[in-house]
All heavy atoms as an XYZ file, in Angstrom:
627
protein
N      20.520     12.238     -4.721
C      19.435     11.290     -4.444
C      19.708     10.642     -3.070
O      20.811     10.204     -2.783
C      19.341     10.199     -5.504
C      18.323      9.166     -5.202
S      18.396      7.740     -6.302
C      17.226      8.283     -7.502
N      18.686     10.590     -2.226
C      18.787      9.981     -0.925
C      18.395      8.507     -1.021
O      17.368      8.177     -1.593
C      17.871     10.690      0.107
C      17.893      9.995      1.408
C      18.240     12.155      0.194
N      19.217      7.656     -0.497
C      18.936      6.217     -0.483
C      18.218      5.902      0.870
O      18.763      6.169      1.925
C      20.192      5.388     -0.576
C      20.837      5.438     -1.942
C      20.018      4.651     -2.985
O      18.962      5.040     -3.371
N      20.545      3.521     -3.396
N      17.002      5.350      0.752
C      16.256      4.988      1.875
C      16.314      3.467      1.979
O      16.077      2.780      0.979
C      14.808      5.445      1.782
C      13.960      4.983      2.941
C      14.734      6.979      1.626
N      16.597      2.936      3.143
C      16.696      1.473      3.247
C      15.341      0.807      2.983
O      14.324      1.385      3.398
C      17.185      1.221      4.675
C      16.994      2.503      5.421
C      16.953      3.570      4.393
N      15.323     -0.341      2.368
C      14.068     -1.062      2.155
C      13.557     -1.572      3.431
O      14.274     -2.020      4.303
C      14.297     -2.216      1.170
C      14.725     -1.875     -0.232
C      14.984     -3.151     -1.035
C      13.717     -1.040     -0.933
N      12.183     -1.540      3.656
C      11.591     -2.119      4.808
C      11.860     -3.666      4.820
O      12.018     -4.280      3.796
C      10.123     -1.884      4.670
C      10.030     -0.791      3.658
C      11.240     -0.904      2.758
N      11.926     -4.212      6.004
C      12.145     -5.650      6.137
C      11.083     -6.404      5.360
O       9.900     -6.066      5.379
C      12.098     -6.060      7.642
N      11.484     -7.404      4.611
C      10.559     -8.238      3.851
C      10.183     -7.697      2.509
O       9.369     -8.254      1.810
N      10.750     -6.569      2.118
C      10.442     -5.972      0.855
C      11.558     -6.261     -0.174
O      12.635     -6.690      0.167
C      10.271     -4.452      0.961
O      11.468     -3.852      1.298
N      11.251     -6.090     -1.424
C      12.207     -6.265     -2.480
C      11.799     -5.422     -3.709
O      10.738     -4.802     -3.653
C      12.372     -7.735     -2.884
C      11.167     -8.325     -3.501
N      10.041     -8.713     -2.758
C      10.854     -8.575     -4.786
C       9.121     -9.172     -3.570
N       9.575     -9.104     -4.803
N      12.586     -5.363     -4.738
C      12.298     -4.570     -5.920
C      11.939     -5.480     -7.091
O      12.824     -6.227     -7.574
C      13.499     -3.732     -6.295
O      13.743     -2.758     -5.324
N      10.691     -5.436     -7.593
C      10.344     -6.262     -8.735
C      10.758     -5.577    -10.067
O      11.659     -4.793    -10.089
C       8.826     -6.392     -8.627
C       8.420     -5.162     -7.890
C       9.549     -4.764     -6.985
N      10.079     -5.883    -11.158
C      10.423     -5.527    -12.519
C      10.852     -4.063    -12.737
O      11.885     -3.791    -13.290
C       9.244     -5.803    -13.459
O       8.851     -7.175    -13.272
C       9.595     -5.598    -14.900
N      10.054     -3.113    -12.218
C      10.336     -1.690    -12.465
C      11.401     -1.130    -11.576
O      11.796      0.010    -11.712
C       9.041     -0.898    -12.309
C       7.958     -1.189    -13.292
S       8.355     -0.681    -14.975
C       8.277      1.089    -14.823
N      11.839     -1.917    -10.579
C      12.851     -1.395     -9.653
C      12.281     -0.643     -8.458
O      13.026     -0.133     -7.653
N      10.926     -0.539     -8.390
C      10.312      0.106     -7.262
C      10.209     -0.907     -6.151
O      10.276     -2.073     -6.296
C       8.953      0.635     -7.629
C       8.960      1.690     -8.716
C      10.029      2.395     -9.171
C       7.862      2.059     -9.494
N       9.685      3.232    -10.165
C       8.338      3.058    -10.444
C       6.528      1.694     -9.596
C       7.525      3.668    -11.344
C       5.740      2.359    -10.514
C       6.232      3.278    -11.381
N      10.025     -0.397     -4.918
C       9.945     -1.258     -3.756
C       8.650     -2.011     -3.688
O       7.603     -1.418     -3.868
C      10.177     -0.419     -2.492
C      10.015     -1.297     -1.220
C      11.523      0.252     -2.494
N       8.714     -3.304     -3.456
C       7.531     -4.133     -3.248
C       7.235     -4.079     -1.734
O       7.824     -4.780     -0.912
C       7.819     -5.593     -3.692
C       6.664     -6.539     -3.580
C       5.973     -6.896     -4.687
C       6.302     -7.086     -2.355
C       4.886     -7.752     -4.606
C       5.254     -7.971     -2.237
C       4.527     -8.278     -3.365
N       6.340     -3.186     -1.349
C       6.008     -2.981      0.056
C       4.528     -2.592      0.088
O       4.146     -1.447      0.181
C       6.909     -1.871      0.622
C       6.705     -1.607      2.090
C       6.757     -2.612      3.044
C       6.411     -0.324      2.505
C       6.556     -2.347      4.385
C       6.221     -0.037      3.844
C       6.299     -1.087      4.790
O       6.091     -0.778      6.107
N       3.661     -3.591      0.021
C       2.218     -3.387     -0.071
C       1.666     -2.638      1.115
O       0.685     -1.938      1.019
C       1.532     -4.727     -0.231
N       2.251     -2.792      2.294
C       1.769     -2.160      3.501
C       1.929     -0.650      3.464
O       1.354      0.033      4.324
C       2.468     -2.733      4.749
C       2.179     -4.186      5.010
C       2.961     -5.152      4.118
O       3.826     -4.750      3.298
O       2.661     -6.368      4.189
N       2.630     -0.109      2.469
C       2.758      1.345      2.377
C       1.397      2.008      2.146
O       1.191      3.140      2.604
C       3.712      1.743      1.255
S       3.047      1.412     -0.380
N       0.415      1.298      1.587
C      -0.872      1.910      1.384
C      -1.566      2.148      2.728
O      -2.255      3.155      2.900
C      -1.743      1.054      0.431
C      -2.193     -0.256      1.033
C      -2.967      1.816     -0.069
N      -1.369      1.271      3.681
C      -1.907      1.517      5.049
C      -1.252      2.721      5.671
O      -1.949      3.602      6.238
C      -1.635      0.285      5.900
C      -2.058      0.492      7.359
C      -1.633     -0.658      8.263
O      -1.003     -1.620      7.835
O      -1.980     -0.555      9.491
N       0.035      2.816      5.564
C       0.777      3.950      6.165
C       0.355      5.239      5.510
O       0.177      6.271      6.171
C       2.270      3.688      6.026
C       2.715      2.498      6.877
C       4.192      2.280      6.784
N       4.848      3.347      7.580
C       6.126      3.423      7.719
N       6.947      2.615      7.099
N       6.695      4.384      8.452
N       0.171      5.212      4.197
C      -0.268      6.461      3.506
C      -1.695      6.882      3.969
O      -1.931      8.079      4.114
C      -0.248      6.221      1.994
N      -2.583      5.902      4.120
C      -3.911      6.223      4.583
C      -3.911      6.746      6.007
O      -4.654      7.684      6.318
C      -4.844      5.019      4.450
S      -5.242      4.591      2.763
N      -3.098      6.161      6.837
C      -3.017      6.651      8.221
C      -2.477      8.083      8.237
O      -2.960      8.908      8.990
C      -2.155      5.741      9.073
C      -2.820      4.412      9.373
C      -1.948      3.506     10.233
N      -2.547      2.249     10.457
C      -3.497      1.960     11.374
N      -3.944      2.943     12.157
N      -3.948      0.770     11.510
N      -1.502      8.353      7.432
C      -0.933      9.709      7.359
C      -2.021     10.663      6.836
O      -2.209     11.734      7.456
C       0.276      9.796      6.461
C       0.760     11.199      6.267
C       1.445     11.839      7.291
C       0.464     11.861      5.137
C       1.854     13.176      7.161
C       0.834     13.217      4.940
C       1.551     13.833      5.949
O       1.912     15.130      5.804
N      -2.669     10.318      5.761
C      -3.701     11.187      5.216
C      -4.798     11.495      6.207
O      -5.238     12.634      6.321
C      -4.305     10.554      3.940
N      -5.182     10.467      6.998
C      -6.201     10.652      8.015
C      -5.716     11.594      9.113
O      -6.524     12.317      9.715
C      -6.619      9.312      8.584
N      -4.421     11.571      9.386
C      -3.897     12.408     10.449
C      -3.821     13.861     10.098
O      -3.783     14.745     10.959
C      -2.513     11.916     10.898
O      -1.514     12.246      9.958
N      -3.777     14.184      8.825
C      -3.672     15.571      8.375
C      -4.954     16.104      7.726
O      -4.997     17.272      7.357
C      -2.457     15.774      7.446
C      -1.177     15.444      8.135
C      -2.597     14.991      6.132
N      -5.950     15.276      7.541
C      -7.170     15.699      6.850
C      -8.349     14.997      7.511
O      -8.260     13.845      7.961
C      -7.120     15.301      5.402
O      -8.374     15.550      4.758
N      -9.439     15.680      7.516
C     -10.688     15.102      8.044
C     -11.617     14.559      6.948
O     -12.791     14.359      7.145
C     -11.438     16.155      8.890
C     -10.653     16.726     10.025
C     -10.135     15.659     10.973
O     -10.903     14.779     11.371
N      -8.859     15.688     11.319
N     -11.063     14.316      5.788
C     -11.817     13.866      4.637
C     -11.751     12.355      4.486
O     -10.746     11.729      4.853
C     -11.332     14.546      3.392
C     -11.506     16.021      3.421
C     -10.980     16.664      2.207
N     -11.118     18.118      2.345
C     -11.461     18.887      1.345
N     -11.624     18.387      0.165
N     -11.594     20.161      1.555
N     -12.787     11.767      3.905
C     -12.738     10.335      3.614
C     -11.597     10.034      2.606
O     -11.247     10.907      1.801
C     -14.101     10.041      2.951
C     -14.969     11.173      3.358
C     -14.052     12.347      3.542
N     -11.057      8.836      2.648
C      -9.949      8.464      1.808
C     -10.415      7.446      0.769
O     -11.118      6.491      1.075
C      -8.811      7.837      2.665
C      -8.336      8.892      3.650
C      -7.701      7.263      1.837
C      -7.486      8.348      4.750
N      -9.963      7.676     -0.484
C     -10.167      6.715     -1.555
C      -8.788      6.495     -2.184
O      -8.138      7.467     -2.599
C     -11.137      7.252     -2.631
C     -12.549      7.422     -2.036
C     -11.212      6.286     -3.803
C     -13.560      8.068     -2.958
N      -8.364      5.269     -2.206
C      -7.088      4.919     -2.835
C      -7.403      4.755     -4.307
O      -8.099      3.846     -4.732
C      -6.483      3.631     -2.260
C      -5.217      3.259     -2.977
C      -6.273      3.762     -0.755
N      -6.941      5.735     -5.114
C      -7.299      5.770     -6.541
C      -6.545      4.788     -7.414
O      -7.006      4.425     -8.452
C      -7.150      7.183     -7.048
N      -5.360      4.435     -6.973
C      -4.582      3.502     -7.793
C      -3.486      2.877     -6.903
O      -2.816      3.601     -6.144
C      -3.892      4.221     -8.979
C      -3.117      3.312     -9.877
C      -2.517      4.024    -11.066
O      -2.880      5.185    -11.312
O      -1.675      3.421    -11.708
N      -3.349      1.599     -6.977
C      -2.307      0.911     -6.160
C      -2.018     -0.403     -6.857
O      -2.933     -1.073     -7.353
C      -2.834      0.650     -4.758
C      -1.821      0.007     -3.856
O      -1.989     -1.145     -3.479
N      -0.751      0.707     -3.593
N      -0.790     -0.785     -6.902
C      -0.423     -2.058     -7.526
C       1.086     -2.233     -7.544
O       1.817     -1.471     -6.923
N       1.498     -3.194     -8.330
C       2.927     -3.525     -8.430
C       3.167     -3.876     -9.894
O       2.382     -4.564    -10.556
C       3.326     -4.637     -7.487
C       2.643     -5.937     -7.807
C       4.846     -4.826     -7.433
N       4.314     -3.426    -10.422
C       4.755     -3.772    -11.791
C       5.585     -5.001    -11.737
O       6.721     -4.965    -11.237
C       5.533     -2.588    -12.382
N       5.028     -6.120    -12.200
C       5.740     -7.337    -12.206
C       5.182     -8.261    -13.330
O       4.021     -8.148    -13.689
C       5.679     -8.052    -10.888
O       6.443     -9.292    -10.935
C       4.283     -8.410    -10.461
N       6.008     -9.136    -13.832
C       5.542    -10.117    -14.797
C       5.082    -11.410    -14.097
O       4.534    -12.298    -14.775
C       6.705    -10.475    -15.764
C       7.118     -9.274    -16.588
O       6.277     -8.451    -16.915
O       8.322     -9.216    -16.937
N       5.237    -11.464    -12.815
C       4.896    -12.652    -12.054
C       3.508    -12.491    -11.388
O       3.346    -11.725    -10.443
C       5.988    -12.865    -10.978
C       5.778    -14.129    -10.151
O       4.664    -14.688    -10.159
O       6.732    -14.479     -9.418
N       2.515    -13.177    -11.947
C       1.156    -13.057    -11.416
C       1.000    -13.480     -9.970
O       0.201    -12.915     -9.214
C       0.153    -13.787    -12.294
C      -0.130    -13.078    -13.575
O       0.038    -11.841    -13.624
O      -0.573    -13.719    -14.561
N       1.774    -14.476     -9.528
C       1.697    -14.863     -8.109
C       2.224    -13.756     -7.230
O       1.661    -13.510     -6.143
C       2.438    -16.180     -7.861
O       3.828    -16.024     -8.039
N       3.210    -13.024     -7.659
C       3.720    -11.868     -6.927
C       2.679    -10.789     -6.858
O       2.482    -10.166     -5.817
C       5.026    -11.409     -7.574
C       5.760    -10.394     -6.752
C       7.109    -10.061     -7.321
O       7.225     -9.766     -8.541
O       8.080    -10.166     -6.596
N       1.982    -10.564     -7.987
C       0.918     -9.553     -8.015
C      -0.183     -9.945     -7.031
O      -0.721     -9.092     -6.292
C       0.368     -9.451     -9.451
C      -0.624     -8.335     -9.608
C      -1.174     -8.225    -11.057
N      -0.396     -8.724    -12.103
C       0.717     -8.138    -12.648
N       1.166     -7.046    -12.147
N       1.382     -8.678    -13.667
N      -0.564    -11.184     -7.000
C      -1.611    -11.660     -6.071
C      -1.168    -11.435     -4.625
O      -1.986    -11.013     -3.790
C      -1.926    -13.112     -6.298
C      -2.627    -13.398     -7.628
C      -2.676    -14.865     -7.988
O      -2.160    -15.740     -7.236
N      -3.244    -15.183     -9.142
N       0.091    -11.768     -4.348
C       0.605    -11.545     -2.992
C       0.513    -10.044     -2.609
O       0.190     -9.725     -1.507
C       2.050    -12.036     -2.865
C       2.186    -13.537     -2.912
O       1.146    -14.207     -2.713
O       3.291    -14.025     -3.149
N       0.850     -9.222     -3.579
C       0.854     -7.766     -3.308
C      -0.576     -7.292     -2.990
O      -0.785     -6.598     -1.973
C       1.372     -6.982     -4.524
C       1.492     -5.503     -4.240
C       2.625     -4.931     -3.751
C       0.333     -4.672     -4.461
C       2.677     -3.598     -3.476
C       0.410     -3.304     -4.146
C       1.605     -2.800     -3.676
O       1.647     -1.463     -3.366
N      -1.557     -7.685     -3.834
C      -2.927     -7.274     -3.579
C      -3.435     -7.764     -2.227
O      -4.030     -7.033     -1.510
C      -3.864     -7.755     -4.737
C      -3.441     -7.126     -6.082
C      -5.289     -7.456     -4.400
C      -4.099     -7.728     -7.288
N      -3.151     -9.022     -1.956
C      -3.583     -9.569     -0.678
C      -2.987     -8.829      0.512
O      -3.690     -8.469      1.478
C      -3.154    -11.072     -0.646
C      -3.799    -11.852      0.533
C      -3.439    -13.332      0.444
N      -3.859    -13.960     -0.804
C      -3.053    -14.391     -1.787
N      -1.740    -14.282     -1.654
N      -3.536    -14.952     -2.871
N      -1.710     -8.520      0.442
C      -1.022     -7.770      1.500
C      -1.563     -6.351      1.641
O      -1.747     -5.872      2.736
C       0.457     -7.764      1.285
O       1.007     -9.031      1.353
N      -1.814     -5.714      0.481
C      -2.343     -4.342      0.514
C      -3.741     -4.308      1.118
O      -4.010     -3.436      1.994
C      -2.383     -3.756     -0.911
N      -4.596     -5.197      0.737
C      -5.958     -5.233      1.301
C      -5.937     -5.577      2.732
O      -6.678     -4.980      3.559
C      -6.859     -6.200      0.489
C      -8.205     -6.420      1.147
C      -7.061     -5.687     -0.944
N      -5.081     -6.494      3.152
C      -4.982     -6.829      4.566
C      -4.513     -5.640      5.364
O      -5.032     -5.370      6.508
C      -4.003     -8.010      4.792
O      -4.537     -9.153      4.116
C      -3.821     -8.357      6.239
N      -3.561     -4.879      4.851
C      -3.132     -3.676      5.572
C      -4.207     -2.606      5.664
O      -4.354     -1.954      6.678
C      -1.839     -3.118      4.938
O      -2.127     -2.440      3.725
N      -5.022     -2.488      4.607
C      -6.152     -1.559      4.658
C      -7.196     -1.998      5.657
O      -7.842     -1.164      6.306
C      -6.752     -1.369      3.322
C      -5.923     -0.593      2.283
C      -6.539     -0.610      0.929
C      -5.707      0.860      2.763
N      -7.383     -3.299      5.795
C      -8.334     -3.811      6.791
C      -7.926     -3.389      8.180
O      -8.775     -3.035      9.019
C      -8.458     -5.326      6.695
C      -9.220     -5.780      5.468
C      -9.185     -7.312      5.301
O      -8.269     -8.002      5.842
O     -10.039     -7.818      4.585
N      -6.614     -3.390      8.482
C      -6.132     -2.970      9.781
C      -6.470     -1.481     10.032
O      -6.927     -1.092     11.124
C      -4.590     -3.182      9.922
C      -4.238     -4.621     10.094
C      -2.759     -4.721     10.466
N      -1.849     -4.186      9.444
C      -1.331     -4.913      8.475
N      -1.532     -6.209      8.351
N      -0.502     -4.309      7.626
N      -6.213     -0.662      9.005
C      -6.493      0.775      9.117
C      -8.025      0.999      9.303
O      -8.442      1.793     10.140
C      -5.986      1.528      7.918
N      -8.803      0.275      8.520
C     -10.255      0.399      8.624
C     -10.752     -0.015      9.972
O     -11.654      0.634     10.559
C     -10.913     -0.445      7.514
C     -12.365     -0.204      7.327
C     -12.824      0.929      6.685
C     -13.286     -1.128      7.755
C     -14.193      1.142      6.522
C     -14.667     -0.917      7.619
C     -15.099      0.231      6.998
N     -10.188     -1.070     10.550
C     -10.535     -1.524     11.900
C     -10.214     -0.485     12.951
O     -10.903     -0.414     13.992
C      -9.835     -2.833     12.225
N      -9.226      0.338     12.676
C      -8.872      1.455     13.613
C      -9.621      2.701     13.289
O      -9.278      3.810     13.699
C      -7.358      1.725     13.492
C      -6.531      0.661     14.182
O      -7.061     -0.071     14.993
O      -5.317      0.614     13.862
N     -10.721      2.568     12.539
C     -11.687      3.690     12.249
C     -11.072      4.729     11.295
O     -11.575      5.879     11.255
C     -12.136      4.371     13.518
C     -12.705      3.418     14.563
C     -13.969      2.756     14.073
C     -14.606      1.964     15.208
N     -14.970      0.631     14.861
N     -10.116      4.377     10.477
C      -9.679      5.249      9.401
C     -10.775      5.204      8.360
O     -11.232      4.149      7.929
C      -8.321      4.801      8.810
C      -7.250      4.699      9.901
C      -7.917      5.749      7.672
C      -6.866      6.001     10.526
N     -11.249      6.358      7.909
C     -12.376      6.472      6.997
C     -11.953      6.199      5.544
O     -11.821      7.127      4.761
C     -13.056      7.826      7.153
C     -14.406      7.933      6.395
O     -14.863      6.922      5.830
O     -14.981      9.020      6.394
N     -11.805      4.945      5.212
C     -11.405      4.527      3.842
C     -12.675      4.129      3.127
O     -13.361      3.187      3.515
C     -10.435      3.341      3.866
C      -9.158      3.767      4.646
C     -10.085      2.944      2.467
C      -8.239      2.654      4.981
N     -12.990      4.852      2.051
C     -14.228      4.624      1.319
C     -14.073      3.783      0.020
O     -15.030      3.283     -0.518
C     -14.846      5.943      0.894
C     -15.081      6.904      2.048
C     -16.421      6.632      2.701
N     -16.651      7.522      3.814
C     -17.427      8.594      3.792
N     -18.042      8.921      2.651
N     -17.568      9.328      4.876
N     -12.792      3.646     -0.457
C     -12.623      2.873     -1.659
C     -11.188      2.537     -1.887
O     -10.253      3.185     -1.349
N     -10.990      1.475     -2.666
C      -9.651      0.986     -3.066
C      -9.728      0.515     -4.526
O     -10.485     -0.357     -4.791
C      -9.198     -0.112     -2.125
C      -7.905     -0.814     -2.570
C      -6.675     -0.214     -2.312
C      -7.911     -2.022     -3.224
C      -5.529     -0.810     -2.730
C      -6.721     -2.661     -3.611
C      -5.529     -2.018     -3.361
O      -4.350     -2.626     -3.749
N      -8.946      1.144     -5.365
C      -8.840      0.673     -6.730
C      -7.454      0.215     -6.988
O      -6.471      0.903     -6.840
C      -9.163      1.881     -7.695
C     -10.589      2.356     -7.543
C     -10.878      3.397     -6.676
C     -11.573      1.798     -8.288
C     -12.186      3.838     -6.527
C     -12.885      2.240     -8.178
C     -13.184      3.284     -7.246
O     -14.458      3.718     -7.133
N      -7.369     -1.058     -7.440
C      -6.078     -1.645     -7.682
C      -5.608     -1.168     -9.072
O      -6.361     -1.109     -9.990
C      -6.176     -3.183     -7.668
C      -4.955     -3.855     -8.180
N      -3.768     -3.822     -7.482
C      -4.701     -4.505     -9.306
C      -2.844     -4.480     -8.162
N      -3.401     -4.875     -9.266
């Protein structure tokens, strides 16, 4: 198993996965670079028992998608 360093400002919540909401932006940018199709984020979220942490995650994810959308990435939908 390869250990990848956590991005600055990220941490691991309940499930042990990385809390890095901005990854959805990076994934959309990558998808746009290799495909000419519209993008729909079918599922995105964070596993945590802390609702304030969940709210922070959603807010950060949507903000990161707004940046991609402003750069003309064709994002048609986002399902949390």
